[in-house]
N, C-alpha and C positions, 0 to 999 in steps of 0.2 A: 504494499499500499504506500501511497505517497504521503507527503506531509501536508497537514492542514494549514491553509493560509488564513490569516485573520481578516476580518471584514475591512480593516483599514487598508491592508495591502490590496485587496480585491477592488475596493472602491477607487483608490488612487490609480491602480493599474488600468482599470476600465476607462477612467477619465482621460488618462494619457493616451490610451489606445484610440479612443473615439476622436480625439482632437488631432492625432497625427497618424492616422491609419496607413496612408501609402508609404510611410517611411519604414515600417517594420517588416521583417522577413521571417522565414521559418528557422533561421539560424540564430542560436543563442549568443554567440560571440558578436555578431554584427548588431543584434539588438542591444547588447550591453554597451557597445561603443556609441550607438545612437542615443541611448538613454543618458550617457555622460553629458551630452550637449543639451539635453532638455531639462534635466533636474540637477540641482546642486545638493549633494549629500556627501557627508564625510564617511559614511558607513558603506564599505564595499559589500557587506553582507546584505544590507537592505536593497542596494542597487541590483545585486545578483538575484535576489528573490523576485523583485519586480520584473527584471529581464526574463527570468524563467517563466513567470506567469504570462508575460506578454507573448513569449514564444508559443506557449500552450494555446492562448487565445487565437493567435494567427493560424495555427494548425487546425484547430477546431473549426474556424470559419471556412477554411479551405475545404475541409471534409464536408461541411454542410452545403457548400456551393457546387460540389461535384455530383 
């Protein structure tokens, strides 16, 4: 099983994703770099959690559209 994300992470990630949808890809590393330019956080862990959830959202949307 995967880790459970808090509602703060989910809400923040969905807001970032909806505002910048065309920027994100199915690749975690590229999403992490894009996220560096969009949000200012000193916590690498928080950035990585958000980037991972973003990657998951992108993959889910792609599956729904096929």
